[in-house]
N, C-alpha and C positions, 0 to 999 in steps of 0.2 A: 033964509031958512034953509035954503038948499046947501049952503056952505057949512051951516051947523051940523047938516044931517051927512055930509061928507066928511066932517071931521070926527063925528061920534063913529061913523063907520070904520074909518081909518084905525081910532082907538080900540076898537073892539078886536079888529083884526089883529092888532099889534098885541093886545092882551092875550088874545088866543094863542098866538105865536110864541109868546113869551112862556106860557103854561106848557105846550107842547114841548119848547125846549128844555124846560126844567124837567118834564117826565122822562124825556130821552136821557138826560143826564143822569138823573136816578138810576137808570137802567144799567149804567155802565159802573156804578160803583161795587162796592163790598161791603160786609159787615166791619167793624173795626177789628174784632176780636177781643183777645186778652190783652190787658196791659199791666206787667208786672203781677201776672197770676189772677187778675180780677176782671170784672166787666169794664169796659171804657167808661168814663165819666160822661155824662150827659154834657152837651154844649148849653151855653147859656141860652138858648132859644126854647120856647115852650113846647116843643115838639118831640121830647123825651120822656121816659119814666124810667126808673131803676131802683132795685132794691138794695143796692150795695151801700155799705156804710159810707156816708160823708156826702151822700146826695142832697142837693137842697131840697127842703121841703115842699117846695112847688114841684119837684120832680119825684119825689119818694114814693115809692108803691112798698108793699109788704112782700117778704120773699115767699116762695113756695115751700111747701112741707117736702121732706126728703123722700117720702113716699111716692111723690108724683114724678119723679125722675124717670123710670121706665116708661110712664105713659105719655110722656112729652111728645116724641115722633107721631104717634097716632093722633092726639090732639092737635096738633099743628096741620095735619093733612086734613082733619074732619073740619077745622076752620079756614081752609082754602089757603093754607101757606105750603112752601115749598122749602124742603131741608135741603140746605147747601154745604153745610159743613158738620162733621162730627168728630170728635175726638174724646180721649178720655177726660172725662168731666166736663165737656163742652159741647153745645150744639147751638147752630146758626140756622135760622129760616128767613125767608123772604116772604112779605105779604104784598100784593099789588092792588091798588085801588082800582075799582071797576071802571071808571069813566075814563081815565087818562093813563093808569097804569103806572103812578108814582109809586116806587118801592120803598117800602119799610123795612127795616132789619130788626128780628127779634132773637135775642141770645139769651141762653141760659147757662149758667156755672153750677156745678155740682160742689156744695161746700160739705162739711162735715156734718152738720145737723140741717141744713136747709138748702134751697134751690134759690140762686139769684137770678131774677130776669132783668133785662134791659129791652126796652122796645123804642126804636127811634126813627124817624123820617131821614132820608138821605139826604133831600134837599129842602129847601124853603125855610120858614119860619114857624108859621103856625101850623097845626094840624087838625083844630077844631075838636080837641080831645080824642082823636082817632087811637092813638097809641095807650092811653090809658084805658079806654074801653076795649082795645084788643087784649090788654093784659087781662083784664076783668072777665072776659068771655074766656079766654085761656085757662083761667083759675075754676070758673065754673068747670068747663069741661074735664078739667082734670079732678075733679071732684065725684064725677059720675063713676 
């Protein structure tokens, strides 16, 4: 019984260490930016949503109305994000998870008739729906 307890403890410590290392890795990255004038495509992992044309149905979210563009910086800050890049027709922000500090990137691209949005985790595979929920919270904040 004592050996099983030691094995479980070692596995818990190793798991916590792995999460800590992933959190550190996420802090050293950056948002992907624009690729050929559009937001980068989502990876195959389920921790990304995008409104860009061609996004798989599992990653798809609706674009924002064009009127939302000027409100985006304020909405990001009110939701706890930090703006890291602003260019003509492009805004990038970072959001960190409260417990481990995992960083997610949220990007916006102003198109002719709408604003495209992409929210993705920098590391890992799943996000338990965090990026989709974040986009919906930002959408609601931009309607206010």
